[in-house]
All heavy atoms as an XYZ file, in Angstrom:
916
protein
N    -100.539     35.994     42.985
C    -100.211     35.633     41.624
C     -99.289     36.650     41.001
O     -98.353     36.343     40.270
C    -101.441     35.472     40.700
C    -102.288     34.262     41.115
N    -101.829     33.139     41.620
C    -103.609     34.094     41.081
C    -102.763     32.253     41.893
N    -103.924     32.809     41.554
N     -99.523     37.941     41.328
C     -98.806     39.050     40.742
C     -97.302     39.003     41.130
O     -96.493     39.493     40.424
C     -99.360     40.384     41.114
C    -100.775     40.617     40.532
C    -101.188     42.040     40.847
C    -101.535     42.223     42.247
N    -102.153     43.505     42.609
N     -96.997     38.479     42.247
C     -95.600     38.532     42.785
C     -94.946     37.182     42.799
O     -93.849     37.014     43.339
C     -95.574     39.136     44.217
O     -96.424     38.315     45.045
C     -96.050     40.548     44.243
N     -95.560     36.194     42.131
C     -94.975     34.815     42.126
C     -93.575     34.794     41.633
O     -92.681     34.139     42.270
C     -95.916     33.896     41.330
C     -95.359     32.438     41.121
C     -95.237     31.767     42.512
C     -96.286     31.689     40.233
N     -93.294     35.400     40.491
C     -91.946     35.316     39.950
C     -90.916     35.994     40.833
O     -89.785     35.518     40.927
C     -91.944     35.932     38.508
C     -92.632     34.998     37.494
O     -92.709     33.800     37.654
N     -93.196     35.625     36.486
N     -91.321     37.094     41.383
C     -90.400     37.767     42.358
C     -90.097     36.889     43.559
O     -89.003     36.811     44.011
C     -91.035     39.063     42.882
C     -91.023     40.201     41.838
C     -91.539     41.439     42.518
O     -90.937     41.909     43.503
N     -92.635     42.004     42.003
N     -91.111     36.260     44.084
C     -90.983     35.325     45.228
C     -90.029     34.187     44.876
O     -89.112     33.829     45.657
C     -92.303     34.852     45.715
N     -90.196     33.567     43.758
C     -89.320     32.489     43.276
C     -87.882     33.018     43.103
O     -86.965     32.370     43.581
C     -89.813     31.907     41.967
C     -91.167     31.162     42.132
C     -88.854     30.966     41.262
C     -91.938     30.801     40.868
N     -87.728     34.162     42.521
C     -86.374     34.707     42.306
C     -85.679     34.976     43.669
O     -84.553     34.694     43.876
C     -86.459     36.054     41.502
C     -86.726     35.723     40.046
O     -86.516     34.620     39.556
N     -87.263     36.723     39.320
N     -86.457     35.464     44.653
C     -85.875     35.703     45.988
C     -85.458     34.365     46.618
O     -84.346     34.253     47.079
C     -86.877     36.388     46.897
C     -86.432     36.614     48.370
C     -85.094     37.446     48.372
C     -87.501     37.314     49.172
N     -86.278     33.408     46.557
C     -85.966     32.106     47.146
C     -84.725     31.486     46.425
O     -83.834     30.937     47.080
C     -87.152     31.166     47.029
N     -84.671     31.659     45.132
C     -83.523     31.123     44.362
C     -82.201     31.840     44.779
O     -81.146     31.245     44.752
C     -83.761     31.270     42.866
C     -84.761     30.243     42.386
O     -85.036     29.270     43.030
N     -85.308     30.502     41.223
N     -82.311     33.184     45.024
C     -81.072     33.940     45.437
C     -80.667     33.515     46.849
O     -79.434     33.406     47.035
C     -81.331     35.389     45.382
C     -81.213     36.013     44.023
C     -81.423     37.496     43.993
N     -82.750     37.833     44.335
C     -83.186     38.835     45.098
N     -82.261     39.630     45.626
N     -84.397     39.045     45.342
N     -81.595     33.384     47.768
C     -81.272     33.136     49.158
C     -80.925     31.630     49.344
O     -80.072     31.356     50.149
C     -82.439     33.538     50.077
C     -82.170     33.170     51.516
C     -82.649     35.056     49.973
N     -81.580     30.780     48.602
C     -81.326     29.329     48.779
C     -80.930     28.754     47.439
O     -81.628     28.025     46.746
C     -82.584     28.575     49.196
C     -83.197     29.152     50.510
C     -84.423     29.762     50.460
C     -82.561     28.939     51.712
C     -84.998     30.282     51.634
C     -83.129     29.400     52.868
C     -84.378     30.125     52.849
N     -79.717     29.060     46.939
C     -79.306     28.642     45.592
C     -79.222     27.124     45.397
O     -79.448     26.682     44.234
C     -77.901     29.273     45.366
C     -77.465     29.545     46.767
C     -78.627     29.795     47.614
N     -78.968     26.370     46.357
C     -78.865     24.941     46.201
C     -80.213     24.182     46.129
O     -80.265     23.014     45.760
C     -78.027     24.312     47.304
C     -76.549     24.735     47.206
O     -76.112     25.072     46.083
O     -75.903     24.707     48.266
N     -81.304     24.830     46.453
C     -82.634     24.196     46.571
C     -83.139     23.743     45.210
O     -83.960     22.830     45.178
C     -83.601     25.052     47.289
C     -83.878     26.474     46.742
C     -84.605     26.614     45.459
O     -85.547     25.848     45.190
N     -84.354     27.634     44.644
N     -82.645     24.284     44.177
C     -83.168     23.900     42.858
C     -82.788     22.476     42.374
O     -83.365     21.957     41.525
C     -82.672     24.902     41.787
C     -83.372     26.208     41.885
C     -82.864     27.178     40.844
N     -81.829     27.973     41.467
C     -81.195     28.972     40.913
N     -81.373     29.228     39.662
N     -80.304     29.669     41.574
N     -81.824     21.874     43.129
C     -81.367     20.521     42.775
C     -82.316     19.459     43.168
O     -82.321     18.370     42.692
C     -80.000     20.281     43.458
C     -78.935     21.236     43.014
C     -77.634     21.013     43.814
C     -76.619     22.051     43.452
N     -75.456     21.913     44.364
N     -83.201     19.752     44.103
C     -84.079     18.742     44.696
C     -85.550     19.109     44.492
O     -85.961     20.190     44.788
C     -83.791     18.660     46.172
C     -84.542     17.623     46.910
O     -85.530     17.039     46.431
N     -84.046     17.257     48.064
N     -86.307     18.192     43.921
C     -87.693     18.487     43.572
C     -88.489     18.975     44.779
O     -89.272     19.926     44.688
C     -88.331     17.212     43.037
C     -89.874     17.278     42.799
C     -90.227     18.226     41.663
C     -90.457     15.923     42.506
N     -88.267     18.336     45.980
C     -89.031     18.701     47.142
C     -88.617     19.992     47.746
O     -89.274     20.462     48.672
C     -88.972     17.571     48.154
O     -87.648     17.483     48.641
N     -87.536     20.629     47.255
C     -87.115     21.908     47.779
C     -87.098     22.968     46.625
O     -86.636     24.093     46.897
C     -85.673     21.764     48.411
C     -85.687     20.898     49.583
C     -84.271     20.698     50.110
O     -83.334     21.310     49.522
O     -84.142     19.951     51.099
N     -87.643     22.728     45.515
C     -87.528     23.603     44.369
C     -88.583     24.730     44.563
O     -89.821     24.491     44.504
C     -87.775     22.789     43.072
C     -87.567     23.669     41.870
O     -88.349     24.583     41.651
N     -86.535     23.345     41.125
N     -88.165     25.939     44.739
C     -89.058     27.050     44.913
C     -90.022     27.303     43.854
O     -91.205     27.602     44.098
C     -88.203     28.369     45.150
N     -89.631     27.084     42.644
C     -90.559     27.264     41.483
C     -91.716     26.290     41.559
O     -92.898     26.728     41.461
C     -89.834     27.082     40.195
O     -90.662     27.311     39.137
N     -91.426     25.068     41.857
C     -92.492     24.031     41.982
C     -93.337     24.289     43.145
O     -94.607     24.264     43.091
C     -91.878     22.610     41.972
C     -91.296     22.333     40.616
C     -92.969     21.620     42.362
C     -90.458     21.094     40.594
N     -92.773     24.539     44.353
C     -93.467     24.680     45.583
C     -94.313     25.961     45.651
O     -95.460     25.869     45.978
C     -92.526     24.554     46.821
C     -91.944     23.177     46.841
C     -93.242     24.891     48.057
C     -90.889     22.956     47.827
N     -93.742     27.055     45.284
C     -94.440     28.359     45.353
C     -95.609     28.330     44.316
O     -96.683     28.791     44.537
C     -93.488     29.492     45.169
C     -92.513     29.701     46.351
C     -91.557     30.823     46.037
C     -93.154     29.906     47.649
N     -95.313     27.893     43.069
C     -96.346     27.860     42.033
C     -97.461     26.877     42.474
O     -98.608     27.176     42.373
C     -95.736     27.478     40.689
O     -94.721     28.357     40.344
C     -96.817     27.396     39.596
N     -97.049     25.697     42.939
C     -98.044     24.719     43.370
C     -98.912     25.144     44.521
O    -100.067     24.791     44.614
N     -98.345     26.021     45.378
C     -99.161     26.512     46.515
C    -100.344     27.359     46.017
O    -101.379     27.444     46.625
C     -98.363     27.354     47.433
O     -97.889     28.588     46.960
N    -100.188     27.999     44.823
C    -101.289     28.751     44.224
C    -102.257     27.904     43.447
O    -103.383     28.312     43.169
C    -100.688     29.866     43.364
C     -99.846     30.880     44.002
C     -99.250     31.882     42.938
C    -100.696     31.719     45.015
N    -101.809     26.688     43.003
C    -102.621     25.865     42.198
C    -102.725     24.497     42.788
O    -102.620     23.479     42.115
C    -101.992     25.767     40.769
C    -101.942     27.089     40.069
C    -100.709     27.814     40.045
C    -103.001     27.689     39.503
C    -100.602     29.057     39.461
C    -102.895     28.909     38.864
C    -101.733     29.589     38.876
O    -101.617     30.811     38.279
N    -103.029     24.402     44.094
C    -103.127     23.101     44.734
C    -104.188     22.180     44.248
O    -104.090     21.017     44.410
C    -103.273     23.274     46.222
C    -102.053     23.831     46.873
C    -102.200     24.024     48.370
O    -102.383     23.047     49.069
N    -102.068     25.222     48.858
N    -105.172     22.762     43.616
C    -106.277     21.871     43.063
C    -105.939     21.407     41.643
O    -106.699     20.602     41.127
C    -107.584     22.646     43.067
C    -108.073     22.854     44.524
O    -107.907     22.032     45.399
N    -108.737     24.023     44.744
N    -104.909     21.858     41.079
C    -104.405     21.390     39.733
C    -103.960     19.942     39.940
O    -103.195     19.605     40.889
C    -103.330     22.300     39.252
C    -102.677     21.817     38.003
O    -101.870     20.827     38.040
N    -102.917     22.470     36.880
N    -104.343     19.045     39.089
C    -104.092     17.674     39.230
C    -102.592     17.366     39.248
O    -102.117     16.518     40.011
C    -104.696     16.838     38.118
C    -106.248     16.695     38.216
C    -106.791     15.942     36.973
C    -106.637     16.053     39.483
N    -101.784     18.051     38.451
C    -100.388     17.871     38.451
C     -99.761     18.239     39.834
O     -98.983     17.399     40.406
C     -99.689     18.625     37.371
C     -98.148     18.628     37.315
C     -97.675     17.156     37.154
C     -97.639     19.516     36.300
N    -100.091     19.396     40.295
C     -99.529     19.825     41.607
C    -100.080     18.970     42.754
O     -99.312     18.633     43.698
C     -99.730     21.270     41.842
C     -98.802     22.150     40.994
C     -99.330     22.893     39.961
C     -97.458     22.189     41.245
C     -98.518     23.636     39.162
C     -96.667     22.983     40.468
C     -97.179     23.665     39.450
O     -96.324     24.425     38.586
N    -101.317     18.595     42.660
C    -101.859     17.726     43.662
C    -101.100     16.410     43.690
O    -100.729     15.880     44.807
C    -103.385     17.466     43.380
C    -104.102     16.791     44.508
C    -105.588     16.634     44.119
C    -106.324     17.945     44.417
N    -107.788     17.763     44.297
N    -100.806     15.850     42.563
C    -100.047     14.612     42.502
C     -98.624     14.780     43.044
O     -98.209     13.999     43.834
C    -100.000     14.111     41.017
C     -99.140     12.890     40.833
C     -99.674     11.598     41.143
C     -97.860     12.949     40.453
C     -98.883     10.480     41.014
C     -97.054     11.801     40.318
C     -97.572     10.627     40.559
N     -97.980     15.845     42.593
C     -96.596     16.136     43.085
C     -96.567     16.262     44.613
O     -95.747     15.643     45.304
C     -95.976     17.376     42.407
C     -95.721     17.116     40.939
C     -94.664     17.855     43.111
C     -95.364     18.372     40.124
N     -97.459     17.067     45.114
C     -97.469     17.352     46.606
C     -97.830     16.083     47.368
O     -97.125     15.698     48.266
C     -98.444     18.432     46.946
C     -97.936     19.799     46.634
C     -98.774     20.902     46.648
C     -96.591     20.075     46.306
C     -98.375     22.164     46.358
C     -96.207     21.371     46.003
C     -97.065     22.405     46.077
N     -98.946     15.469     47.044
C     -99.419     14.314     47.817
C     -98.703     13.001     47.646
O     -98.376     12.336     48.564
C    -100.925     14.097     47.588
C    -101.686     15.338     48.123
C    -103.146     15.052     48.170
N    -103.769     16.259     48.697
C    -105.052     16.484     48.623
N    -105.857     15.591     48.102
N    -105.571     17.581     49.113
N     -98.300     12.709     46.404
C     -97.745     11.338     46.157
C     -96.251     11.385     46.013
O     -95.603     10.362     46.331
C     -98.441     10.786     44.930
C     -99.854     10.588     45.113
C    -100.777     11.373     44.500
C    -100.316      9.552     45.956
C    -102.166     11.219     44.700
C    -101.698      9.377     46.157
C    -102.627     10.179     45.532
N     -95.653     12.417     45.577
C     -94.183     12.475     45.458
C     -93.559     13.113     46.704
O     -92.686     12.595     47.326
C     -93.694     13.254     44.196
C     -94.251     12.444     42.983
C     -92.241     13.389     44.210
C     -93.966     13.086     41.679
N     -94.056     14.293     47.055
C     -93.493     15.015     48.202
C     -94.117     14.629     49.548
O     -93.567     14.936     50.597
C     -93.618     16.499     47.965
C     -92.847     16.967     46.744
S     -93.113     18.759     46.267
C     -92.310     19.522     47.596
N     -95.309     14.038     49.459
C     -96.048     13.619     50.690
C     -96.351     14.715     51.624
O     -96.182     14.638     52.816
C     -95.301     12.533     51.406
C     -94.831     11.363     50.468
C     -95.288     10.027     51.015
C     -94.808      8.875     50.220
N     -95.367      8.629     48.986
N     -96.841     15.884     51.068
C     -97.217     17.019     51.826
C     -98.583     17.518     51.375
O     -99.079     17.167     50.289
C     -96.229     18.140     51.680
C     -96.080     18.670     50.270
C     -94.849     17.760     52.275
C     -95.187     19.889     50.097
N     -99.251     18.253     52.256
C    -100.530     18.863     51.938
C    -100.545     20.260     52.578
O     -99.674     20.656     53.306
C    -101.654     18.048     52.569
O    -101.569     18.090     53.975
C    -101.687     16.636     52.067
N    -101.674     20.945     52.356
C    -101.874     22.278     52.943
C    -100.633     23.205     52.803
O    -100.128     23.771     53.750
C    -102.238     22.098     54.464
C    -103.410     21.176     54.685
O    -104.359     21.255     53.853
O    -103.365     20.380     55.585
N    -100.283     23.421     51.591
C     -99.072     24.188     51.300
C     -99.483     25.631     51.101
O    -100.252     25.968     50.222
C     -98.364     23.672     49.976
C     -97.124     24.434     49.709
C     -98.090     22.210     50.102
N     -98.990     26.559     51.951
C     -99.353     27.893     51.928
C     -98.155     28.810     52.149
O     -97.292     28.505     53.009
C    -100.415     28.253     53.002
C    -101.722     27.547     52.735
O    -102.403     27.935     51.847
N    -101.995     26.550     53.532
N     -98.060     29.881     51.392
C     -96.953     30.832     51.510
C     -97.465     32.248     51.588
O     -98.537     32.580     50.976
C     -96.000     30.695     50.346
C     -95.194     29.376     50.468
C     -95.702     28.246     49.941
C     -94.002     29.413     51.129
C     -95.047     27.039     50.111
C     -93.327     28.226     51.332
C     -93.790     27.018     50.803
O     -93.130     25.878     50.973
N     -96.671     33.048     52.282
C     -97.023     34.476     52.432
C     -95.746     35.235     52.079
O     -94.643     34.756     52.325
C     -97.479     34.772     53.802
C     -98.749     34.018     54.157
C    -100.000     34.330     53.896
C     -98.788     32.765     54.789
N    -100.913     33.345     54.343
C    -100.182     32.339     54.875
C     -97.845     31.851     55.261
C    -100.586     31.172     55.460
C     -98.224     30.679     55.880
C     -99.592     30.318     55.927
N     -95.972     36.441     51.625
C     -94.882     37.274     51.219
C     -94.958     38.643     51.909
O     -96.008     39.118     52.257
C     -94.756     37.460     49.710
C     -96.030     38.111     49.194
C     -94.481     36.142     49.003
C     -95.890     38.595     47.775
N     -93.819     39.247     52.032
C     -93.678     40.695     52.494
C     -93.301     41.480     51.247
O     -92.444     41.113     50.467
C     -92.649     40.859     53.590
N     -94.023     42.584     51.068
C     -93.764     43.415     49.848
C     -93.387     44.774     50.305
O     -94.078     45.360     51.167
C     -95.042     43.454     48.948
C     -94.848     44.417     47.778
C     -95.399     42.092     48.494
N     -92.354     45.341     49.739
C     -91.969     46.733     49.973
C     -93.056     47.641     49.284
O     -93.250     47.600     48.116
C     -90.576     46.983     49.322
C     -90.111     48.376     49.578
O     -90.801     49.269     50.032
N     -88.874     48.609     49.235
N     -93.735     48.469     50.104
C     -94.840     49.218     49.532
C     -94.390     50.347     48.638
O     -95.137     50.807     47.801
C     -95.598     49.864     50.692
C     -96.293     48.819     51.568
C     -97.025     49.377     52.784
O     -96.936     50.592     52.942
O     -97.697     48.625     53.465
N     -93.107     50.734     48.663
C     -92.698     51.783     47.776
C     -92.600     51.323     46.336
O     -92.964     52.027     45.437
C     -91.232     52.298     48.286
C     -91.383     52.889     49.680
C     -90.607     53.231     47.291
C     -90.112     53.243     50.320
N     -91.982     50.127     46.080
C     -91.862     49.662     44.716
C     -92.477     48.309     44.446
O     -92.278     47.752     43.355
C     -90.358     49.629     44.339
C     -89.561     48.678     45.257
O     -90.158     47.935     46.046
O     -88.327     48.652     45.121
N     -93.345     47.824     45.360
C     -94.020     46.536     45.206
C     -93.053     45.368     44.986
O     -93.353     44.419     44.346
C     -95.057     46.616     44.138
C     -96.226     47.455     44.504
O     -96.626     47.456     45.638
N     -96.718     48.245     43.556
N     -91.832     45.478     45.539
C     -90.842     44.379     45.410
C     -91.011     43.397     46.585
O     -91.170     43.781     47.714
C     -89.438     45.013     45.436
C     -88.336     44.029     45.428
C     -86.990     44.721     45.540
C     -85.892     43.678     45.548
N     -84.595     44.288     45.775
N     -90.931     42.077     46.230
C     -90.993     41.024     47.221
C     -89.737     41.108     48.035
O     -88.603     41.026     47.493
C     -91.183     39.645     46.623
C     -91.059     38.604     47.686
C     -92.539     39.563     45.946
N     -89.852     41.292     49.384
C     -88.683     41.355     50.198
C     -88.565     40.248     51.237
O     -87.582     40.138     52.021
C     -88.555     42.756     50.908
C     -89.849     42.975     51.730
C     -88.348     43.822     49.911
C     -89.773     44.273     52.548
N     -89.651     39.409     51.323
C     -89.587     38.250     52.301
C     -90.638     37.260     51.915
O     -91.583     37.533     51.253
N     -90.352     36.042     52.383
C     -91.234     34.871     52.159
C     -91.230     33.970     53.407
O     -90.248     33.812     54.083
C     -90.696     33.950     51.067
C     -90.419     34.769     49.793
C     -91.679     32.830     50.723
C     -89.618     33.968     48.737
N     -92.359     33.415     53.668
C     -92.472     32.324     54.598
C     -93.607     31.399     54.176
O     -94.486     31.811     53.426
C     -92.636     32.769     56.076
O     -92.374     31.723     56.949
C     -94.029     33.250     56.334
N     -93.579     30.184     54.665
C     -94.623     29.231     54.272
C     -94.808     28.155     55.310
O     -93.901     27.912     56.172
N     -95.920     27.501     55.235
C     -96.279     26.311     56.072
C     -96.785     25.224     55.181
O     -97.457     25.445     54.157
C     -97.409     26.698     57.073
C     -97.092     27.712     58.096
C     -98.383     28.032     58.881
C     -96.037     27.164     59.121
N     -96.475     24.026     55.596
C     -97.096     22.885     54.926
C     -97.246     21.779     55.967
O     -96.676     21.815     57.113
C     -96.208     22.336     53.744
C     -94.945     21.733     54.123
C     -94.823     20.380     54.401
C     -93.775     22.499     54.274
C     -93.581     19.830     54.762
C     -92.593     21.975     54.634
C     -92.515     20.608     54.866
O     -91.292     20.059     55.257
N     -98.017     20.725     55.689
C     -98.194     19.590     56.529
C     -97.573     18.339     55.859
O     -97.803     18.148     54.650
C     -99.671     19.301     56.767
S    -100.480     20.561     57.792
N     -96.862     17.620     56.598
C     -96.398     16.323     56.142
C     -97.536     15.374     56.337
O     -98.229     15.392     57.349
C     -95.155     15.855     56.972
C     -94.500     14.640     56.479
O     -95.158     13.578     56.603
O     -93.377     14.737     55.978
N     -97.802     14.534     55.336
C     -98.944     13.623     55.421
C     -98.902     12.749     56.660
O     -99.923     12.531     57.294
C     -99.050     12.753     54.169
C     -99.509     13.700     52.990
C    -100.014     11.592     54.323
C     -99.532     13.001     51.659
N     -97.724     12.350     57.075
C     -97.579     11.400     58.238
C     -97.934     12.057     59.531
O     -98.456     11.441     60.447
C     -96.137     10.940     58.319
C     -95.749      9.975     57.233
C     -94.320      9.492     57.352
O     -93.513      9.997     58.099
N     -94.027      8.497     56.555
N     -97.715     13.389     59.647
C     -98.053     13.991     60.972
C     -98.999     15.207     60.757
O     -98.978     16.200     61.498
C     -96.799     14.428     61.690
C     -95.930     15.455     60.887
O     -96.373     15.946     59.874
O     -94.799     15.701     61.326
N     -99.892     15.153     59.827
C    -100.764     16.157     59.397
C    -101.609     16.704     60.621
O    -101.828     17.893     60.736
C    -101.720     15.716     58.281
C    -102.572     16.865     57.845
C    -103.436     16.404     56.653
N    -104.214     17.530     56.202
C    -105.206     17.434     55.377
N    -105.549     16.290     54.927
N    -105.833     18.488     54.970
N    -102.081     15.855     61.475
C    -102.883     16.244     62.609
C    -102.050     16.826     63.726
O    -102.626     17.393     64.694
C    -103.703     15.042     63.098
C    -104.649     14.455     61.999
C    -105.619     15.447     61.481
O    -106.159     16.231     62.236
O    -105.857     15.454     60.208
N    -100.705     16.732     63.682
C     -99.893     17.116     64.806
C     -99.012     18.366     64.602
O     -98.640     19.033     65.517
C     -98.926     15.976     65.111
C     -99.651     14.719     65.608
C     -98.613     13.587     65.857
C     -99.376     12.253     66.072
N     -98.433     11.193     66.256
N     -98.666     18.602     63.339
C     -97.680     19.619     63.104
C     -97.802     20.331     61.743
O     -98.224     19.737     60.806
C     -96.304     18.987     63.221
N     -97.389     21.568     61.732
C     -97.077     22.277     60.482
C     -95.621     22.480     60.461
O     -94.932     22.566     61.408
C     -97.745     23.679     60.501
C     -99.160     23.708     60.184
C    -100.135     23.796     61.217
C     -99.646     23.650     58.883
C    -101.534     23.823     60.954
C    -100.987     23.662     58.623
C    -101.906     23.747     59.621
O    -103.232     23.849     59.340
N     -95.094     22.510     59.224
C     -93.637     22.700     59.020
C     -93.483     24.051     58.342
O     -94.150     24.455     57.432
C     -93.090     21.647     58.098
C     -93.108     20.327     58.795
C     -94.096     19.428     58.811
C     -92.043     19.756     59.529
N     -93.758     18.287     59.537
C     -92.470     18.471     60.007
C     -90.755     20.175     59.941
C     -91.722     17.646     60.823
C     -90.000     19.337     60.685
C     -90.457     18.116     61.140
N     -92.541     24.837     58.900
C     -92.189     26.199     58.404
C     -91.137     26.026     57.302
O     -90.191     25.301     57.452
C     -91.587     27.000     59.538
C     -91.416     28.501     59.296
C     -92.753     29.197     59.078
C     -90.644     29.142     60.449
N     -91.344     26.706     56.181
C     -90.412     26.499     55.071
C     -90.204     27.842     54.322
O     -91.094     28.697     54.292
C     -90.948     25.425     54.084
C     -89.993     25.181     52.994
C     -90.440     23.992     52.100
O     -91.500     24.116     51.505
O     -89.642     23.041     51.982
N     -89.083     27.968     53.666
C     -88.719     29.020     52.863
C     -88.773     30.446     53.559
O     -89.113     31.414     52.902
C     -89.524     29.116     51.571
C     -88.941     28.253     50.504
C     -89.679     27.219     49.921
C     -87.608     28.381     50.032
C     -89.178     26.433     48.941
C     -87.127     27.591     49.061
C     -87.874     26.608     48.560
O     -87.431     25.765     47.617
N     -88.496     30.486     54.809
C     -88.490     31.757     55.470
C     -87.211     32.476     55.108
O     -86.101     32.002     55.424
C     -88.626     31.579     56.977
O     -89.852     30.882     57.263
C     -88.629     32.967     57.636
N     -87.297     33.601     54.482
C     -86.139     34.374     54.023
C     -86.516     35.807     53.835
O     -87.706     36.147     53.663
C     -85.529     33.797     52.809
S     -86.525     33.861     51.326
N     -85.510     36.635     53.905
C     -85.660     38.070     53.691
C     -84.596     38.493     52.739
O     -83.408     38.069     52.861
C     -85.534     38.829     55.027
C     -85.565     40.369     54.781
C     -86.718     38.465     55.950
N     -84.915     39.355     51.840
C     -83.940     39.924     50.876
C     -82.784     40.490     51.671
O     -83.044     41.236     52.621
C     -84.618     40.995     50.031
C     -83.761     41.556     48.925
O     -82.585     41.992     49.249
O     -84.178     41.582     47.781
N     -81.544     40.149     51.331
C     -80.386     40.760     52.080
C     -80.458     42.253     52.264
O     -79.934     42.770     53.288
C     -79.194     40.264     51.225
C     -79.652     39.009     50.531
C     -81.147     39.275     50.249
N     -80.970     42.993     51.308
C     -81.044     44.412     51.392
C     -81.994     44.931     52.475
O     -81.981     46.083     52.860
C     -81.462     45.046     50.066
C     -80.335     44.858     48.997
O     -79.164     44.631     49.378
O     -80.691     44.961     47.799
N     -82.869     44.025     52.982
C     -83.927     44.467     53.917
C     -83.765     43.702     55.255
O     -84.726     43.821     56.107
C     -85.276     44.173     53.327
C     -85.584     45.149     52.204
C     -85.241     44.767     50.869
C     -86.219     46.315     52.395
C     -85.490     45.647     49.848
C     -86.521     47.210     51.337
C     -86.183     46.872     50.047
N     -82.700     43.046     55.499
C     -82.494     42.342     56.727
C     -82.228     43.306     57.863
O     -81.805     44.426     57.680
C     -81.360     41.361     56.615
C     -81.802     40.188     55.681
C     -80.691     39.131     55.545
N     -81.114     38.144     54.641
C     -80.361     37.245     54.068
N     -79.049     37.256     54.316
N     -80.819     36.370     53.211
N     -82.454     42.848     59.083
C     -82.282     43.642     60.290
C     -83.425     44.637     60.586
O     -83.245     45.502     61.453
N     -84.554     44.493     59.911
C     -85.671     45.341     60.099
C     -86.851     44.674     60.746
O     -87.933     45.249     60.893
C     -86.095     45.978     58.761
C     -85.017     46.792     58.110
C     -85.402     47.297     56.790
O     -86.588     47.642     56.574
N     -84.490     47.384     55.834
N     -86.650     43.352     61.191
C     -87.718     42.667     61.807
C     -88.725     42.007     60.895
O     -89.738     41.488     61.284
N     -88.452     42.020     59.606
C     -89.377     41.482     58.578
C     -89.479     39.992     58.765
O     -90.617     39.428     58.724
C     -88.913     41.846     57.179
C     -89.015     43.319     57.007
C     -89.722     41.083     56.100
C     -88.298     43.918     55.746
N     -88.326     39.281     58.931
C     -88.375     37.821     59.127
C     -89.191     37.434     60.332
O     -89.959     36.479     60.314
N     -88.973     38.155     61.436
C     -89.729     37.821     62.652
C     -91.221     38.020     62.467
O     -92.022     37.217     62.944
N     -91.609     39.088     61.749
C     -93.024     39.324     61.502
C     -93.634     38.220     60.658
O     -94.770     37.787     60.829
C     -93.253     40.675     60.866
C     -93.060     41.832     61.839
C     -93.127     43.154     61.130
C     -92.758     44.301     62.064
N     -92.826     45.612     61.439
N     -92.851     37.740     59.620
C     -93.344     36.711     58.736
C     -93.492     35.362     59.564
O     -94.559     34.736     59.438
C     -92.356     36.422     57.624
C     -92.388     37.458     56.481
C     -91.132     37.246     55.612
C     -93.607     37.299     55.618
N     -92.582     35.084     60.451
C     -92.694     33.883     61.260
C     -93.848     34.007     62.213
O     -94.589     33.045     62.432
C     -91.324     33.575     61.998
C     -91.504     32.489     63.018
C     -90.285     33.149     60.957
N     -93.992     35.159     62.907
C     -95.080     35.365     63.858
C     -96.440     35.200     63.120
O     -97.380     34.555     63.644
C     -95.005     36.733     64.431
C     -93.904     36.883     65.447
O     -93.308     35.914     65.897
O     -93.522     38.056     65.807
N     -96.557     35.701     61.866
C     -97.756     35.511     61.141
C     -98.022     34.099     60.731
O     -99.138     33.616     60.846
C     -97.635     36.366     59.803
O     -98.784     36.213     59.083
N     -96.983     33.372     60.407
C     -97.139     31.928     60.080
C     -97.574     31.170     61.301
O     -98.443     30.298     61.251
C     -95.827     31.347     59.531
N     -97.016     31.507     62.454
C     -97.412     30.826     63.737
C     -98.896     31.099     64.016
O     -99.629     30.138     64.374
C     -96.563     31.306     64.939
C     -95.158     30.750     64.726
C     -97.144     30.894     66.230
C     -94.060     31.333     65.649
N     -99.334     32.307     63.826
C    -100.805     32.658     64.013
C    -101.634     31.850     63.082
O    -102.706     31.308     63.529
C    -100.996     34.150     63.800
C    -100.452     35.008     64.895
C    -100.801     36.505     64.599
O    -101.774     36.807     63.863
O     -99.968     37.323     65.048
N    -101.205     31.679     61.829
C    -102.009     30.845     60.898
C    -102.069     29.369     61.286
O    -103.052     28.713     61.100
C    -101.431     30.977     59.457
C    -101.254     32.314     58.966
C    -102.550     32.911     58.392
C    -102.346     34.243     57.735
N    -103.492     34.973     57.531
N    -100.950     28.895     61.925
C    -100.873     27.544     62.291
C    -101.760     27.205     63.501
O    -102.166     26.023     63.653
C     -99.407     27.116     62.564
N    -101.999     28.150     64.291
C    -102.770     27.898     65.550
C    -104.167     27.762     65.273
O    -105.032     27.687     64.855
C    -102.528     29.030     66.538
C    -101.041     29.042     66.942
C    -103.405     28.879     67.781
C    -100.638     30.132     67.850
């Protein structure tokens, strides 16, 4: 919860066009992942976006507590028993080339298994 706004800002910087589409809007998706039991987000996820099990993880720079990376998983209702989908994997441009993205993806894969 403490880093939600930073995570949204990072996603908006890395994926500037995503704000145009409800199903790709970082603010809605990242906030909703924290409040999945809220009736509004439950409705948006299940009935509009047709997804469930929305989870995101972040990488934080320990020096200044700045969000430097994001990754997430969700299930599409149609293939919920078969697959997880990786979404919003990104690393702040100032921190690229340090293996952060790979660690985030590896962590997401571990969660999916």
